[in-house]
C-alpha positions in Angstrom: 5.7 119.4 7.3 8.9 120.5 7.1 11.6 118.8 9.6 14.9 120.0 11.6 17.6 118.7 9.2 19.4 118.1 12.8 17.1 116.8 15.4 16.8 114.6 18.4 13.9 113.6 20.0 13.6 112.6 23.7 10.4 111.8 25.9 8.1 113.7 23.5 9.9 116.7 23.0 12.4 117.8 20.0 15.1 120.2 20.2 17.3 121.7 17.2 20.8 119.8 18.6 23.3 119.0 15.6 23.8 115.9 15.5 27.0 114.7 15.3 27.3 112.5 12.0 30.9 110.7 12.1 32.9 110.6 8.8 32.3 107.1 8.2 28.5 107.4 8.3 28.2 111.1 6.5 26.5 111.0 3.3 26.6 115.1 2.4 24.1 114.0 -0.8 21.0 112.9 1.7 21.9 115.7 3.8 21.8 118.3 0.4 19.1 116.3 -1.7 16.9 114.5 0.5 14.8 116.8 2.3 13.8 115.6 5.8 9.7 115.8 6.5 7.6 114.6 9.1 4.2 113.9 9.1 2.4 115.9 10.9 0.3 113.7 13.2 3.7 112.7 14.3 3.6 114.0 17.7 -0.1 112.4 18.2 1.6 109.5 16.7 4.6 109.2 19.1 2.6 109.2 22.4 -0.1 106.5 20.8 2.3 104.2 20.0 3.6 104.0 23.3 0.6 104.1 24.6 -0.2 100.7 22.4 3.2 99.2 23.4 2.1 99.5 27.3 -1.2 98.6 26.5 0.4 95.2 24.6 2.2 94.6 27.3 5.5 94.5 24.9 8.0 96.5 26.5 7.9 96.6 30.6 6.2 100.1 31.5 9.7 101.5 33.2 11.3 100.3 29.6 8.8 102.3 27.8 9.1 105.6 30.2 13.1 105.2 29.7 13.5 104.3 26.2 10.5 103.7 23.8 10.6 107.9 22.8 14.3 108.1 22.5 14.4 104.9 20.2 12.6 106.9 17.8 10.8 104.4 16.1 7.8 106.6 15.4 10.3 109.4 13.8 11.2 106.7 11.4 7.3 105.9 10.1 6.9 109.5 10.4 9.6 110.8 7.7 9.0 107.6 5.8 4.6 107.2 5.0 3.8 110.8 4.1 0.4 111.7 3.3 -1.1 108.8 4.6 -4.3 109.1 6.3 -3.8 109.6 10.7 -5.5 106.2 11.3 -3.2 104.2 8.8 0.3 105.9 9.9 -0.6 104.7 12.9 -1.3 101.2 12.4 1.6 101.2 10.1 3.7 102.9 13.5 2.4 100.1 16.0 3.2 97.2 13.6 6.6 99.0 13.0 7.4 99.4 16.7 6.0 95.8 17.0 9.0 94.8 14.5 11.7 96.4 16.5 10.4 94.3 19.6 10.2 91.3 17.4 14.1 91.4 16.7 14.9 91.9 20.3 13.3 88.9 21.2 14.6 86.6 18.1 18.0 88.4 19.4 17.8 87.3 22.6 16.6 84.1 22.4 19.9 82.9 20.0 22.2 84.9 22.9 20.4 82.8 25.6 20.8 79.8 23.4 16.1 79.8 23.4 15.7 77.6 20.2 12.9 75.9 21.9 11.2 79.2 22.5 12.2 80.2 19.0 10.7 77.5 17.2 7.1 78.1 19.5 7.6 81.8 18.4 7.8 81.4 15.1 5.2 78.7 14.8 2.3 81.0 16.8 3.6 83.9 14.4 2.6 82.3 11.4 -0.5 80.9 12.7 -1.5 84.3 14.0 -0.7 86.2 10.7 -3.2 83.8 9.1 -6.2 84.3 11.5 -5.2 87.6 13.2 -9.2 87.5 14.9 -8.1 84.1 16.8 -5.0 85.5 17.9 -6.0 89.1 19.9 -5.8 87.8 23.4 -2.8 85.3 23.0 -0.7 84.8 26.1 2.2 85.7 24.4 2.5 89.9 23.8 4.5 89.6 20.8 1.7 86.8 19.0 -1.4 89.2 20.0 0.9 92.6 19.3 0.7 90.9 15.8 -2.4 90.1 15.5 -3.6 93.3 16.5 -1.4 95.5 14.5 -2.0 93.1 11.1 -5.7 93.3 11.7 -5.6 96.8 11.8 -3.6 96.6 8.5 -5.7 94.5 7.0 -9.0 97.1 7.0 -7.5 99.5 4.3 -7.2 97.4 1.0 -8.8 94.6 -0.3 -8.2 91.5 0.2 -5.7 91.0 -2.3 -3.3 93.4 -0.9 -3.8 91.6 2.5 -2.8 87.9 0.7 0.1 89.9 -0.7 1.1 91.1 2.7 0.5 88.0 4.2 2.8 85.8 1.8 5.9 88.2 1.9 5.4 88.3 6.0 5.5 84.6 6.0 8.6 84.5 3.8 10.0 86.8 6.3 9.0 84.9 9.1 11.2 81.9 7.8 14.3 83.9 6.5 14.4 85.2 10.5 14.6 81.5 11.2 17.6 80.7 8.9 19.0 83.7 10.7 18.3 81.9 14.0 20.1 78.7 12.5 23.2 80.7 11.2 23.7 82.9 14.4 23.4 79.7 16.6 26.3 77.3 14.6 28.0 80.9 14.4 27.8 80.6 10.1 28.5 84.1 7.9 26.7 83.1 5.1 28.8 83.9 1.8 28.2 87.7 0.5 25.1 86.9 -2.0 23.3 84.7 0.1 23.6 87.3 2.7 22.2 90.0 0.4 19.3 87.6 -0.6 18.3 86.4 3.0 19.0 90.2 3.9 15.9 91.6 1.7 13.9 88.8 3.6 15.0 89.9 7.0 14.6 93.5 6.6 11.5 92.8 5.2 11.9 94.9 1.9 8.7 94.0 0.4 6.6 94.5 3.1 7.3 98.0 3.8 6.7 98.6 0.1 3.5 96.8 -0.1 3.0 100.0 2.9 3.3 102.3 0.6 0.2 101.7 -1.1 -1.6 102.3 2.7 0.1 105.6 2.4 -1.5 106.0 -0.9 -4.8 104.8 -0.1 -4.6 102.4 -3.6 -3.8 99.3 -4.5 -1.6 99.5 -7.1 -2.1 97.0 -10.0 0.6 93.7 -10.7 1.5 95.5 -13.9 2.5 98.7 -12.2 3.7 96.9 -9.1 6.0 95.1 -11.7 6.8 97.5 -13.9 11.5 97.7 -13.6 11.7 101.2 -13.1 8.9 100.9 -10.6 10.2 97.7 -8.7 13.9 99.1 -8.9 13.4 102.3 -7.1 11.7 100.6 -4.3 14.2 97.9 -4.2 16.7 100.3 -3.8 15.2 102.4 -1.2 15.4 99.5 0.5 18.8 98.6 -0.4 19.8 101.5 0.8 18.1 101.6 4.1 19.7 97.8 4.9 23.1 98.4 4.0 22.8 101.5 6.0 22.1 99.8 9.4 24.7 97.3 8.2 27.1 100.3 8.0 25.6 101.8 11.6 25.3 98.8 13.2 28.5 97.1 12.8 30.0 98.1 16.0 26.7 96.7 18.0 26.9 93.4 16.2 30.5 92.9 16.1 30.5 93.3 19.8 27.9 91.1 20.2 29.5 88.5 18.2 26.7 88.8 15.5 27.4 86.7 11.8 24.6 88.6 9.8 25.9 92.0 8.7 27.3 92.9 5.3 30.4 94.0 6.1 31.2 90.7 8.2 30.9 88.4 5.4 32.7 90.9 3.3 35.6 90.4 6.0 35.1 86.1 6.4 34.9 85.4 2.9 36.3 88.0 1.0 39.3 88.6 3.1 39.0 92.2 3.8 40.0 94.4 6.5 37.5 95.9 9.1 38.5 98.9 7.2 38.0 98.1 3.8 34.8 96.4 4.5 33.3 99.6 5.7 34.6 101.4 2.6 33.1 98.7 0.6 29.4 98.6 2.0 29.8 102.4 2.2 30.5 102.5 -1.8 27.1 100.3 -2.1 25.5 102.8 -0.1 26.4 105.7 -2.7 26.1 103.3 -5.5 22.0 103.0 -4.2 21.9 106.6 -3.7 22.9 107.5 -7.5 21.1 104.7 -9.1 18.1 105.9 -7.4 18.2 109.4 -8.6 18.4 108.0 -12.3 15.5 105.2 -11.9 12.8 107.9 -9.8 12.7 110.0 -13.0 12.4 106.6 -15.1 9.5 105.7 -12.6 8.0 109.4 -12.9 7.5 108.7 -16.6 5.5 105.8 -15.9 3.3 107.6 -13.3 2.6 110.4 -16.3 1.9 107.7 -18.9 -0.6 106.2 -16.2 -2.6 109.3 -16.2 -4.0 108.9 -19.4 -7.9 111.1 -18.8 -9.5 108.7 -17.1 -10.8 108.3 -13.6 -8.7 105.7 -12.8 -5.5 106.4 -14.6 -5.4 110.0 -12.9 -6.0 108.0 -9.4 -3.2 105.0 -10.5 -0.8 107.4 -11.7 -1.3 110.1 -8.7 -0.8 106.8 -6.2 2.6 105.9 -8.0 3.6 109.6 -7.5 2.9 109.5 -3.9 4.8 105.9 -3.5 7.5 107.1 -5.2 7.7 110.2 -2.9 7.9 108.2 0.1 10.7 106.0 -1.3 12.5 109.4 -1.8 11.7 109.8 1.8 12.6 106.8 3.2 16.4 107.8 2.6 16.0 111.2 4.6 14.2 109.1 7.4 16.6 106.0 7.3 19.4 108.4 7.6 18.7 109.9 10.3 16.8 107.8 12.6 20.2 106.0 12.8 22.0 109.1 14.1 18.8 110.0 17.1 17.8 106.4 17.9 19.0 105.1 21.0 19.1 101.9 19.5 22.7 102.5 18.3 24.6 104.5 20.8 26.4 101.5 21.6 29.3 103.4 23.3 26.6 104.8 25.6 25.9 101.2 27.0 27.2 99.9 30.0 27.2 96.3 28.1 27.9 96.7 24.3 26.5 93.5 23.5 23.1 93.7 25.9 20.9 96.5 24.5 19.8 98.3 27.6 16.1 98.8 26.3 15.3 95.0 25.8 13.7 92.6 28.1 16.1 89.5 28.6 13.3 87.0 29.4 11.4 84.9 27.2 7.7 85.3 27.2 6.0 83.5 30.1 9.6 82.8 31.6 11.7 83.7 34.1 
């Protein structure tokens, strides 16, 4: 369904209030050439994910009531996985909400020096990923929440897809551990090291894997690894990761972060803050420009796959759906960063402490 180009969401309501995008973050090409749409299930999605967060104890009830809708996590997914069956989108949105809560726990464990708690959680997440059914009632809500969300994701496509997703997510958990160690040591990684690690901490290949759930079809290896298809997927994710770095730079400087492309450029390339912002923005714009070229090549791939056979038609259509949703990722990510309370640092009482987080470790005071 078409969506208002400028919008804010608050406690389940949408208003056509213009969002003020700062000039340094404004991308006219996104606003003009990447129309924003939302899955028609979105209003129900928001309600159900809010209820799921409460049911699983992933956020305190008062924080869910005050912040969940304004964080716009469901808006992000409803703008990305268009065409997905409602139950698939719900499973993806719950997993996405879980991911944000996990990211916040990871951050708080670093800030409060809870190294033992993080190591425990890391080990438990690996085990829950390998055997979700065995961890549905784990004492740590984050472990049980992962088990529930991935267990549901694993019901839609064959075991080969599940194994690939599992492998990719194990890599994400280990990347979060490397980030943990870097931040505890106040180590800013060099630019190329950071970019490689960021592809994992942002979970590039997880969100790309989930495109297949949205399309209802596991893609053959040869299609997923086709240079045009793979490059289009990478560019959509790189855009999201680097635009996130651009938008979250004030928040992360305030929180003494070390994992941000801008911070790596300042530390290792000798750039000023202004130069680093310009460089990250240039990379973001280059992603958009290259995607528009690669997208055409990938669409030709889809046309070639549609060879008149039933299977060829299905695979070709699945590729087109995946490519369409890669395109949707640009607009969804862009508006998310200007609507979500996650990035409204200037409205926080303490710029280094998000008001929506739980500062306690699981089971600890």
